[in-house]
C-alpha positions in Angstrom: 196.5 124.1 49.0 192.9 123.0 48.3 190.2 124.7 46.4 188.2 125.1 49.7 191.1 126.5 51.6 191.7 128.9 48.9 187.9 130.1 48.7 187.8 130.2 52.5 191.4 132.2 52.4 189.7 134.8 49.7 186.4 135.4 51.4 188.5 136.2 54.7 191.1 138.7 52.9 187.3 140.1 51.1 185.9 140.5 54.4 188.9 142.1 56.1 189.5 144.7 53.4 185.8 145.7 53.8 186.4 146.0 57.6 189.4 147.9 57.3 187.9 150.2 55.0 184.8 150.5 57.0 187.0 151.1 60.4 188.9 154.1 58.2 185.5 155.7 57.0 184.0 155.4 60.6 187.1 156.9 61.9 186.8 160.0 59.6 182.9 160.4 60.6 184.2 160.5 64.3 187.0 163.1 63.3 184.3 165.2 61.6 181.7 165.3 64.3 184.6 165.9 67.2 186.1 168.8 65.3 183.7 170.4 63.6 180.1 169.5 65.3 181.5 169.0 69.1 184.6 171.4 69.7 182.7 174.9 68.1 180.1 174.4 70.4 182.2 173.9 73.6 184.5 177.1 72.5 181.6 178.9 71.4 179.8 178.4 74.9 182.9 179.3 76.6 183.7 182.6 74.6 183.4 186.1 76.1 181.5 187.0 72.8 179.6 184.2 71.3 178.3 184.1 67.8 175.8 181.3 67.8 174.4 181.6 64.2 177.3 180.5 62.3 178.8 177.9 64.4 175.7 176.5 64.7 175.5 176.2 60.8 178.7 174.8 61.0 177.8 172.2 63.7 175.0 171.0 61.7 176.6 170.6 58.5 179.5 168.2 60.2 176.6 166.4 62.1 175.3 165.6 58.8 178.3 165.0 56.9 179.5 162.4 59.9 175.9 160.7 60.2 176.1 160.2 55.9 179.7 158.6 56.1 178.6 156.6 58.8 175.4 155.4 57.4 177.3 155.3 54.1 179.9 152.8 55.7 177.5 150.3 57.1 176.4 149.6 54.0 179.4 147.7 52.5 179.1 145.5 56.0 176.0 143.7 54.7 178.5 142.3 51.8 180.7 140.3 54.4 180.3 136.7 53.7 180.2 134.0 56.5 
């Protein structure tokens, strides 16, 4: 294996690791949004005695966490090497 092939393989492996980590973290962000930011809204809206204030606070926290994780995951993707 030549040095160029070895370097290309190392670059490919590094890029795939970054993409795998980003995919995992993005899935976590989607799960937080769905479970904590969307499902409580539907549950509260369909409830016969809704308590919107605590649910709204929890939803906003989950939306912020989801957005922060998604934003943080985008940063390492800038380090992908051609």
